[in-house]
mmCIF file of the C-alpha atoms, coordinates in Angstrom:
data_MODEL
# 
_entry.id   MODEL 
# 
loop_
_atom_site.group_PDB 
_atom_site.id 
_atom_site.type_symbol 
_atom_site.label_atom_id 
_atom_site.label_alt_id 
_atom_site.label_comp_id 
_atom_site.label_asym_id 
_atom_site.label_entity_id 
_atom_site.label_seq_id 
_atom_site.pdbx_PDB_ins_code 
_atom_site.Cartn_x 
_atom_site.Cartn_y 
_atom_site.Cartn_z 
_atom_site.occupancy 
_atom_site.B_iso_or_equiv 
_atom_site.pdbx_formal_charge 
_atom_site.auth_seq_id 
_atom_site.auth_comp_id 
_atom_site.auth_asym_id 
_atom_site.auth_atom_id 
_atom_site.pdbx_PDB_model_num 
ATOM 1   C CA . UNK A 1 1   ? -65.945 39.474 -118.756 1.00 0.00 ? 1   UNK A CA 1 
ATOM 2   C CA . UNK A 1 2   ? -62.853 40.103 -120.807 1.00 0.00 ? 2   UNK A CA 1 
ATOM 3   C CA . UNK A 1 3   ? -60.338 42.816 -120.012 1.00 0.00 ? 3   UNK A CA 1 
ATOM 4   C CA . UNK A 1 4   ? -57.853 45.001 -121.811 1.00 0.00 ? 4   UNK A CA 1 
ATOM 5   C CA . UNK A 1 5   ? -55.037 43.974 -119.481 1.00 0.00 ? 5   UNK A CA 1 
ATOM 6   C CA . UNK A 1 6   ? -53.135 42.290 -122.319 1.00 0.00 ? 6   UNK A CA 1 
ATOM 7   C CA . UNK A 1 7   ? -52.495 45.826 -123.653 1.00 0.00 ? 7   UNK A CA 1 
ATOM 8   C CA . UNK A 1 8   ? -50.917 47.084 -120.424 1.00 0.00 ? 8   UNK A CA 1 
ATOM 9   C CA . UNK A 1 9   ? -47.237 47.707 -121.166 1.00 0.00 ? 9   UNK A CA 1 
ATOM 10  C CA . UNK A 1 10  ? -46.336 50.149 -118.368 1.00 0.00 ? 10  UNK A CA 1 
ATOM 11  C CA . UNK A 1 11  ? -45.839 49.874 -114.641 1.00 0.00 ? 11  UNK A CA 1 
ATOM 12  C CA . UNK A 1 12  ? -47.077 52.829 -112.583 1.00 0.00 ? 12  UNK A CA 1 
ATOM 13  C CA . UNK A 1 13  ? -46.714 54.084 -109.054 1.00 0.00 ? 13  UNK A CA 1 
ATOM 14  C CA . UNK A 1 14  ? -49.695 56.051 -107.737 1.00 0.00 ? 14  UNK A CA 1 
ATOM 15  C CA . UNK A 1 15  ? -49.051 58.812 -105.209 1.00 0.00 ? 15  UNK A CA 1 
ATOM 16  C CA . UNK A 1 16  ? -51.819 60.701 -103.428 1.00 0.00 ? 16  UNK A CA 1 
ATOM 17  C CA . UNK A 1 17  ? -51.680 63.898 -101.385 1.00 0.00 ? 17  UNK A CA 1 
ATOM 18  C CA . UNK A 1 18  ? -52.494 62.911 -97.813  1.00 0.00 ? 18  UNK A CA 1 
ATOM 19  C CA . UNK A 1 19  ? -52.296 64.488 -94.408  1.00 0.00 ? 19  UNK A CA 1 
ATOM 20  C CA . UNK A 1 20  ? -48.936 63.734 -92.814  1.00 0.00 ? 20  UNK A CA 1 
ATOM 21  C CA . UNK A 1 21  ? -47.614 64.786 -89.408  1.00 0.00 ? 21  UNK A CA 1 
ATOM 22  C CA . UNK A 1 22  ? -50.749 66.519 -88.150  1.00 0.00 ? 22  UNK A CA 1 
ATOM 23  C CA . UNK A 1 23  ? -51.406 69.391 -90.571  1.00 0.00 ? 23  UNK A CA 1 
ATOM 24  C CA . UNK A 1 24  ? -48.928 69.083 -93.453  1.00 0.00 ? 24  UNK A CA 1 
ATOM 25  C CA . UNK A 1 25  ? -50.120 67.509 -96.715  1.00 0.00 ? 25  UNK A CA 1 
ATOM 26  C CA . UNK A 1 26  ? -47.679 65.735 -98.991  1.00 0.00 ? 26  UNK A CA 1 
ATOM 27  C CA . UNK A 1 27  ? -47.721 62.966 -101.581 1.00 0.00 ? 27  UNK A CA 1 
ATOM 28  C CA . UNK A 1 28  ? -47.364 59.421 -100.316 1.00 0.00 ? 28  UNK A CA 1 
ATOM 29  C CA . UNK A 1 29  ? -47.396 56.150 -102.254 1.00 0.00 ? 29  UNK A CA 1 
ATOM 30  C CA . UNK A 1 30  ? -50.797 54.483 -102.531 1.00 0.00 ? 30  UNK A CA 1 
ATOM 31  C CA . UNK A 1 31  ? -50.076 51.746 -105.084 1.00 0.00 ? 31  UNK A CA 1 
ATOM 32  C CA . UNK A 1 32  ? -46.777 50.489 -106.449 1.00 0.00 ? 32  UNK A CA 1 
ATOM 33  C CA . UNK A 1 33  ? -46.315 48.612 -109.727 1.00 0.00 ? 33  UNK A CA 1 
ATOM 34  C CA . UNK A 1 34  ? -49.810 48.972 -111.150 1.00 0.00 ? 34  UNK A CA 1 
ATOM 35  C CA . UNK A 1 35  ? -50.005 47.780 -114.792 1.00 0.00 ? 35  UNK A CA 1 
ATOM 36  C CA . UNK A 1 36  ? -51.352 50.282 -117.342 1.00 0.00 ? 36  UNK A CA 1 
ATOM 37  C CA . UNK A 1 37  ? -51.195 51.605 -120.877 1.00 0.00 ? 37  UNK A CA 1 
ATOM 38  C CA . UNK A 1 38  ? -50.393 55.286 -121.583 1.00 0.00 ? 38  UNK A CA 1 
ATOM 39  C CA . UNK A 1 39  ? -50.330 57.170 -124.871 1.00 0.00 ? 39  UNK A CA 1 
ATOM 40  C CA . UNK A 1 40  ? -50.473 60.782 -126.029 1.00 0.00 ? 40  UNK A CA 1 
ATOM 41  C CA . UNK A 1 41  ? -54.071 61.974 -125.906 1.00 0.00 ? 41  UNK A CA 1 
ATOM 42  C CA . UNK A 1 42  ? -56.010 64.439 -127.969 1.00 0.00 ? 42  UNK A CA 1 
ATOM 43  C CA . UNK A 1 43  ? -55.142 67.842 -126.578 1.00 0.00 ? 43  UNK A CA 1 
ATOM 44  C CA . UNK A 1 44  ? -58.392 69.513 -127.665 1.00 0.00 ? 44  UNK A CA 1 
ATOM 45  C CA . UNK A 1 45  ? -60.550 67.118 -125.659 1.00 0.00 ? 45  UNK A CA 1 
ATOM 46  C CA . UNK A 1 46  ? -58.304 67.352 -122.617 1.00 0.00 ? 46  UNK A CA 1 
ATOM 47  C CA . UNK A 1 47  ? -58.205 71.160 -122.745 1.00 0.00 ? 47  UNK A CA 1 
ATOM 48  C CA . UNK A 1 48  ? -61.881 71.716 -123.570 1.00 0.00 ? 48  UNK A CA 1 
ATOM 49  C CA . UNK A 1 49  ? -63.428 69.217 -121.169 1.00 0.00 ? 49  UNK A CA 1 
ATOM 50  C CA . UNK A 1 50  ? -60.910 68.638 -118.383 1.00 0.00 ? 50  UNK A CA 1 
ATOM 51  C CA . UNK A 1 51  ? -58.914 71.881 -118.318 1.00 0.00 ? 51  UNK A CA 1 
ATOM 52  C CA . UNK A 1 52  ? -55.552 70.232 -118.974 1.00 0.00 ? 52  UNK A CA 1 
ATOM 53  C CA . UNK A 1 53  ? -53.114 72.997 -119.893 1.00 0.00 ? 53  UNK A CA 1 
ATOM 54  C CA . UNK A 1 54  ? -50.003 70.854 -120.440 1.00 0.00 ? 54  UNK A CA 1 
ATOM 55  C CA . UNK A 1 55  ? -49.161 67.931 -122.698 1.00 0.00 ? 55  UNK A CA 1 
ATOM 56  C CA . UNK A 1 56  ? -52.191 65.642 -122.510 1.00 0.00 ? 56  UNK A CA 1 
ATOM 57  C CA . UNK A 1 57  ? -52.027 61.863 -122.275 1.00 0.00 ? 57  UNK A CA 1 
ATOM 58  C CA . UNK A 1 58  ? -54.591 59.105 -121.894 1.00 0.00 ? 58  UNK A CA 1 
ATOM 59  C CA . UNK A 1 59  ? -54.085 56.123 -119.665 1.00 0.00 ? 59  UNK A CA 1 
ATOM 60  C CA . UNK A 1 60  ? -55.990 52.879 -119.128 1.00 0.00 ? 60  UNK A CA 1 
ATOM 61  C CA . UNK A 1 61  ? -55.961 50.813 -115.947 1.00 0.00 ? 61  UNK A CA 1 
ATOM 62  C CA . UNK A 1 62  ? -57.961 47.976 -114.424 1.00 0.00 ? 62  UNK A CA 1 
ATOM 63  C CA . UNK A 1 63  ? -61.507 48.852 -113.343 1.00 0.00 ? 63  UNK A CA 1 
ATOM 64  C CA . UNK A 1 64  ? -60.565 48.130 -109.703 1.00 0.00 ? 64  UNK A CA 1 
ATOM 65  C CA . UNK A 1 65  ? -57.434 50.304 -109.687 1.00 0.00 ? 65  UNK A CA 1 
ATOM 66  C CA . UNK A 1 66  ? -57.227 52.752 -106.774 1.00 0.00 ? 66  UNK A CA 1 
ATOM 67  C CA . UNK A 1 67  ? -56.631 55.955 -108.729 1.00 0.00 ? 67  UNK A CA 1 
ATOM 68  C CA . UNK A 1 68  ? -58.372 59.306 -108.218 1.00 0.00 ? 68  UNK A CA 1 
ATOM 69  C CA . UNK A 1 69  ? -58.418 62.806 -109.649 1.00 0.00 ? 69  UNK A CA 1 
ATOM 70  C CA . UNK A 1 70  ? -55.345 64.832 -108.548 1.00 0.00 ? 70  UNK A CA 1 
ATOM 71  C CA . UNK A 1 71  ? -53.236 61.718 -107.907 1.00 0.00 ? 71  UNK A CA 1 
ATOM 72  C CA . UNK A 1 72  ? -49.658 61.812 -109.131 1.00 0.00 ? 72  UNK A CA 1 
ATOM 73  C CA . UNK A 1 73  ? -48.606 58.945 -111.405 1.00 0.00 ? 73  UNK A CA 1 
ATOM 74  C CA . UNK A 1 74  ? -44.980 57.969 -111.926 1.00 0.00 ? 74  UNK A CA 1 
ATOM 75  C CA . UNK A 1 75  ? -44.304 55.801 -114.965 1.00 0.00 ? 75  UNK A CA 1 
ATOM 76  C CA . UNK A 1 76  ? -41.632 53.367 -113.805 1.00 0.00 ? 76  UNK A CA 1 
ATOM 77  C CA . UNK A 1 77  ? -40.892 52.499 -117.445 1.00 0.00 ? 77  UNK A CA 1 
ATOM 78  C CA . UNK A 1 78  ? -39.548 55.931 -118.458 1.00 0.00 ? 78  UNK A CA 1 
ATOM 79  C CA . UNK A 1 79  ? -39.664 58.105 -115.317 1.00 0.00 ? 79  UNK A CA 1 
ATOM 80  C CA . UNK A 1 80  ? -42.332 60.488 -116.618 1.00 0.00 ? 80  UNK A CA 1 
ATOM 81  C CA . UNK A 1 81  ? -44.634 62.052 -114.033 1.00 0.00 ? 81  UNK A CA 1 
ATOM 82  C CA . UNK A 1 82  ? -48.312 62.826 -114.659 1.00 0.00 ? 82  UNK A CA 1 
ATOM 83  C CA . UNK A 1 83  ? -51.151 64.413 -112.715 1.00 0.00 ? 83  UNK A CA 1 
ATOM 84  C CA . UNK A 1 84  ? -54.573 62.787 -113.040 1.00 0.00 ? 84  UNK A CA 1 
ATOM 85  C CA . UNK A 1 85  ? -57.098 65.330 -114.385 1.00 0.00 ? 85  UNK A CA 1 
ATOM 86  C CA . UNK A 1 86  ? -60.033 62.913 -114.660 1.00 0.00 ? 86  UNK A CA 1 
ATOM 87  C CA . UNK A 1 87  ? -60.943 59.276 -114.053 1.00 0.00 ? 87  UNK A CA 1 
ATOM 88  C CA . UNK A 1 88  ? -63.624 57.845 -116.344 1.00 0.00 ? 88  UNK A CA 1 
ATOM 89  C CA . UNK A 1 89  ? -65.163 54.409 -115.762 1.00 0.00 ? 89  UNK A CA 1 
ATOM 90  C CA . UNK A 1 90  ? -65.605 52.709 -119.136 1.00 0.00 ? 90  UNK A CA 1 
ATOM 91  C CA . UNK A 1 91  ? -67.849 49.772 -119.953 1.00 0.00 ? 91  UNK A CA 1 
ATOM 92  C CA . UNK A 1 92  ? -69.277 49.382 -116.471 1.00 0.00 ? 92  UNK A CA 1 
ATOM 93  C CA . UNK A 1 93  ? -71.855 46.568 -116.481 1.00 0.00 ? 93  UNK A CA 1 
ATOM 94  C CA . UNK A 1 94  ? -72.327 46.623 -120.265 1.00 0.00 ? 94  UNK A CA 1 
ATOM 95  C CA . UNK A 1 95  ? -69.057 46.178 -122.152 1.00 0.00 ? 95  UNK A CA 1 
ATOM 96  C CA . UNK A 1 96  ? -66.691 43.256 -122.408 1.00 0.00 ? 96  UNK A CA 1 
ATOM 97  C CA . UNK A 1 97  ? -63.696 45.313 -121.332 1.00 0.00 ? 97  UNK A CA 1 
ATOM 98  C CA . UNK A 1 98  ? -64.433 47.239 -118.154 1.00 0.00 ? 98  UNK A CA 1 
ATOM 99  C CA . UNK A 1 99  ? -61.602 49.611 -117.273 1.00 0.00 ? 99  UNK A CA 1 
ATOM 100 C CA . UNK A 1 100 ? -60.804 53.126 -116.092 1.00 0.00 ? 100 UNK A CA 1 
ATOM 101 C CA . UNK A 1 101 ? -59.610 55.723 -118.563 1.00 0.00 ? 101 UNK A CA 1 
ATOM 102 C CA . UNK A 1 102 ? -57.358 58.426 -117.126 1.00 0.00 ? 102 UNK A CA 1 
ATOM 103 C CA . UNK A 1 103 ? -56.893 61.912 -118.538 1.00 0.00 ? 103 UNK A CA 1 
ATOM 104 C CA . UNK A 1 104 ? -53.340 62.855 -117.622 1.00 0.00 ? 104 UNK A CA 1 
ATOM 105 C CA . UNK A 1 105 ? -51.302 66.062 -117.697 1.00 0.00 ? 105 UNK A CA 1 
ATOM 106 C CA . UNK A 1 106 ? -47.542 65.699 -117.877 1.00 0.00 ? 106 UNK A CA 1 
ATOM 107 C CA . UNK A 1 107 ? -46.035 67.047 -114.667 1.00 0.00 ? 107 UNK A CA 1 
ATOM 108 C CA . UNK A 1 108 ? -42.886 69.152 -115.001 1.00 0.00 ? 108 UNK A CA 1 
ATOM 109 C CA . UNK A 1 109 ? -39.811 67.600 -113.375 1.00 0.00 ? 109 UNK A CA 1 
# 
């Protein structure tokens, strides 16, 4: 199996909302320095299918990456912050480049 990892030009930190200190939920780091590729997505698809109401982006990560819907992604390359609206497994068992596609909404700073 081949991968699309040669296209990954970004380094991401994944943060996930988890229970901390008994009852309080807050974001904590799940994965640091995960390679990825991010580019501006098609807004119509993101709005119509995934309900993204902010600037839409698409991201691609390794098929084994630990990323889930509602995770926060911090792009270490430029400091942008995104919320994951959807995680789509691409090419599972059939294609030469298995990966996860992420539908991202830019998170206001």
